[in-house]
N, C-alpha and C positions, 0 to 999 in steps of 0.2 A: 590441785586438781589442774590438769593444762586443759587450757582453752581449744576444743576442737576448732578448725578453721572456718567452720560453717558459723559459729557463734561470732566471730568477729566482722564488725563493721565492714574492716575496711577488705576483708577477704569476699565480701558477699560482693562491694563493691566491684570488685575488681572481676570476680567472676562474671556479674552481667554484663560489664561492662565489654569483656572479652567476646562475653558468647553473642552479643550483638554487634562486634567486629566481625566473627566468624561468618553469622547469617549475613552479612553486607557482601565480605570480601567471595564466600560461597557464591550469590548471586552474579557478581562481575565474571568470575571463573566461568558462569555457568553462560554470560552473554556473550563470552569470545568464546566459546566451544559452539554455542550456536550459531554464531556470524561464520565462523569457520568453516564447519557442515554446510552451513546453507551456500557458501564462498566455493567450496569444493564441488558439491552436486552441480552450481551455475557452469561450471570450468569444466566438467566433467566432458559435456555435450560438444564445447569449441576445441580448437587448437590450444598448446601449451600455454606457460603461461608468458606475459608479456615480455617483448624484448627489448623495449627503450622508451623513455620517461615520457614520450608523446602518445600514447598507446590510446587508443580509443576507448577501450574498456575503462570501466565505472572501476571505481576505488571502493574497496567493499569497508565497510565498519568497523573492522576488524584490525584493517590495516592501518585506520588511524587510529586507534584505541593501544593498541599497540605502543607507537611511540608516546602517548601520553600515560599509561603505566609504567611505562620506562623512566620516564621524566620523575614520577614520583617516587618511586626505588630511588634515581640516584639524588634526587633531594634530600632525602632520609640518610645515605650515603653520608652527604656532605652536614647533615645534622650530627651524625656520630663522633665528628673531628672535636680535637680539645681545642675548642674554641665559646668562650662566652659570647653569646649571641644577647644582644637586647631583647626587652621583654615585648619589642613591638615585635618580634620573628618569631619568639618563642610561642605563642597561642597560635597564630594557624601551622605551623610547625607540629605541636600538639594533637591537631585535626588531623593534619597528614598521617601522624604516627599512630594515631587511633584507627584509621582505615587500614593499615596494613599489621595492625595488632599482632594477628596470627601466626605472619610469617616474619615479624622484626623482631628479636630478642631485647632490642634499648628500647622499644616504642611502648611496654606496659610490662612491668615488673610483676612476675609472678608468683615471688618469692613466698609473699604472705601464705599463700597456698599448701606452698612446701615446707615452711618449718616446722610443723607440727611432724611430719616424717624424719625429716633430721634429725631432732631432737630426741627420737624415739631409737635412734642409734642405724640409721639408713643411711644412704650416702650422703653427702655433703650437699648444701641445698644449689652450691654451683653446679654442683655434677649433675642435680636433677633438673636444671633449668637447662642444660646442654641436651641432655637425653629428649627433653620434651620438645626442644624445637628441630631435635633431629627426625622425630616420629613424627610432626605437625604436617609435614608435606605428605607424607602416607596415608595421616587420620583424615586431610582434607579432600586427597583424591579418592578416597575409599568413599565419604561422604557426595562427593561429587558425583561418582559413578551411580550409588543408592538412587540419588536426585535422578540423574536420565533416565533410573531403568524404572521408577516411580511414575516419571511421564510418560512413557513409552507405553507404561502398563494404562495409565487414562487415557491414553490417545489409542487405547485399542488396538494396537499393532500386531499384525497376524504373528510375529515373531520377537519374544523382546530380547531372545541370546541374540541375533543376527542382528538386529539393531543395536544392539551394547559395544558385538564384535564392529562394528563402525565406528563408534563412539570412543572404544580403547585408546585408541592412537592417540589421537586428537586432546582427549580429556586426560592425557598421562603429558603430552606437551606444554598443555596450557597449564597446568598445575607444576611443572618445572621453570616455565616462565615466571610465573608469579613467586615465586619459593625461591630462586637462585640465590639470590644478595643472601637470605636467610641462610639457606644451607652453605653457603659460601662462608658467613660468619663463624656459624658455628661449630664448621670445621678449622677454619683458621683461629678461634679463640681458642681450641687447647693446648695450641703451642707458641701463644702471644703469654711470654714471662717479662716482669719487672725487676730490673735488678736492684739491689740495696748494697750500697756502699758502706763502709766503715771510713768512719769520720776520723780524720788524724790533724797533727799538729802542721802546722806551713814548718817547713817549704816541701813537707811529705806529700805525695799525691796519695788521694783515696783510691781504693782497693774495693773491689769487687767481693764481696763476702758470698752469697747466694742470690739466687731470684726468686720471686716470686711469683702465683698466677695469676694474671691482670682480672679474673674474673673473681677471685677470692685470694684477697691479700696477706689471710691468716694462712694458705697452702703454700709450701716450697715447691717449686716447680723440679721436675721429674724426681718426686719421690712419692712413694706412697699411692694413694688413689690415683694421683696425676700421672704418674709416670705409665699405670696401667691403661689408663683411657687415652693417654694420646698417641700408645703405640699400640694397645691393640684395637681403638675405635678409632682413632683420630688418623693416622697412615691411613689403613684399607679406606674408610670414608674419603679421605685427602684425594686421593691416588682415582675416586671413582668420581667423583664431583671432577676435579679439574684437570683431569687428564682422561679418562673415560669416557663422560657426557659430551665434551666438545669434537673428541676422537670421532666415537659414534657418530654424531652429527655431519661429522665431516665424511668419512665413509661413506655412509646413506645419501647425502646430497650428490658426492662426486659418483657412487655405484649407481645412481636413477639420473644424472644430468643429461643424458641422450633420450629419457623416456618420462620427461615430465607433462608431458600429454597425455601419459598411460594413466587411466581411472583408478587402478588400483594403486599407481603412486601417489595420484591426487588423494585419494580417500584416505588414504595412510599417514602418507608422509606432509600432506600439503601445507601446513602451518611452517614447517621448516623454508616454504622455496617459495611460495606463491607471492609474497611481497616483495619479491627482488627479482633481479633479470636473470635471465636463463645461463648467462655466465656468470654471476654472482649468488648460483642458488646454494653457494655455501657459505652466505657472510652472517647467517645466525650462529655461527661458530665463531666467527668474527666477535660479535656480540658478547655470547658467552664468555672468552675467554677475557675481554675488556671488561664486562662486569666484576670478574673474578679479581682482576688487577686492582681493579677501583677499590673493590673491597677489602684485599689486602693491605692496601694503605693506608685504609683508617683502622685496620685491627692491628696491624704491626708498628705504625706511625708514630704509638706513645713513646717509643724509645728515642726517638732523634727530635721529638718536641712540639710544642705545635705551632710553630712559624715552618719547619721544616716538612711538616707533616702536611700542612695547607698546603704548601708552593707544589710537594708532590703532586697532590691529589688536584690542584690546578691545571698543572703541566699534564695528568695523563688526561684531564676531560679534554684540553687544548689540542694535543695528539688524538684524541677520539674523532673532536671536529677535523679534523684537518684529514685524516683518514676517512673520512665522511663524507668531505668536500672533494677529494680528490677521486675516489671510485664512484659517486652516485651510483650504490646497488639496487634503489629503489626501483621498482618497476613502473610504478606511480608518482605523477611529480607531486600529490595533494601530499601522499606520505613520505616524499622525498623533504619538501619544504616541511611540514610539522616534524618529522625530527631534526633537520639542520635547525630551525626554531630552538625547538625544545635543547640544542646542544649549547647552542648560542648563550640561549638565557644560563643554565647551568654556569658554563664557563665565567658570566659577568658575575655571577654568585659568589663563585668560589673563590674571583678574584678580592671583590667588594669585602667580602668575609674575614679576608686575612688582615685587612685595616682596622677588625675588632682585638687583634692578639696584642698586647702588653710588647713592646720590644723596647730594653734599654730605660732609658727616660721618658720614651713614651707611651703612652696610655690613654686610649678615648675616651673622650669627656662624653657625660651622661645626653646632652643635646646632639651629640655626631650620634652616637649611637640610636638613637630615637628619630634622627632623619635619614640615617640610610638604612637604617631597618624600615622606614615607610618602603625607600626608594626600593628596597628588598623584595618588600611584600608588593607594590604594585608592579616590578618588575615580572615577577612570576604571578600572579593574577592577570594580567592582561596576555600572558601567555597561553 
C-alpha cells in the first residue's frame, strides 16, 4: 500500500514548517502594506514626494524595511550559487531560507508532499513543484486580501468594499515585491538545461549528445512534458514577468511623473515611487530588472561552472552598487544609506564566497572555511 503523504513524518514536518513560514511572511507583508497605506495617507495632505536627499520629512518604516527585505532576498540568491559554503554559514542561511520558504523554491523542499500524486500517474514532481511556486504569489495575495477584509470588518468600517479598493493596489505591489525573485526563478528554471557529453578517447573532443532539465535530470529538455511547459507556460509567463512587469512600472510612473502629489496617484501607486526622488520615480523598474538579472545568473550560471558563475554574480552586484552610488535615487538619506550598506555588504559577501570554490590545486581548508564563514556571518549580522 502506498503511504499517504500525511502518514510520513518528513511530510508532516515540511507541512508544519511551511505553514509557519507562510504565517510569518504574511504578517511581514501585512506590516509593509500597513506602513505603505499610512505613509500614503500622510503624504496626501502635503505636497508631493521629496525631491532631494536632505528632505526634512521623516523616513517612514516601510522605506527602511524594503532595503532590508531586498537584502535578504539577494543573500538567498548568493546562497543558491554552486558554492560549497562552510558549516558556519549554512546554519544562518537556513534560518533566512525558512523565512522565505513560501517564496523561494530552493529554501524548503516540498517534493515529499508531491511524490504520491506523481506516483499515481500525474505530472512529474519537478513540474508540480514549479506550478506550486508559480501559483504561490496569487495564493499569498488572496490570503493578504482576506486578512485585510477581516481586519476592516473587525474595525467596523462603514464600507469594507471601499476600504479594499484602497488596499488592492498596495497589496498587489507588495506581493510582487516579496515574490519577484521566486517568480523570476520559477520562470527561468523552465529553460535551464544541463548538457550531457558523450565521452570519447583522445585526441577526439567530447560531443554534446542531449541536455536534461536542471530541475529533473531524468527528463530530457525540449521533449514531452518539458517542451509543453516551456513553450506553453514558460514563454508567456517569462514575457509577463521580465517584460510586462518592468514595462508596466515604467509606464505608470512616467505617466504620473507630473502628478506625484495627486491623492489618487499616491493612494494607488505610492508604493512604486514614494521612496525615490521625483526625477527618479521610475527607479523601481531598475530594481526589478536588476533582481531578474541576478536571479538569471544563479539559474543559468551552472552551465559555465561555479567559478565564473560566482564572478558574474559578484560583478552584477558591484555594478548595481555603482549605479546606486551614481544615481542616489532615494528621497531620504536614511533609506539611501541602508540600501548602500546592504549592497556593499552583498558585494563583500559574494567576493569572499568565491574563495570557497576549488580551483586547480587550490582548495580552501577547514580552518579557512570556519574563520571566513564567521567573518561572513559577523559582516551580515552587523549590517
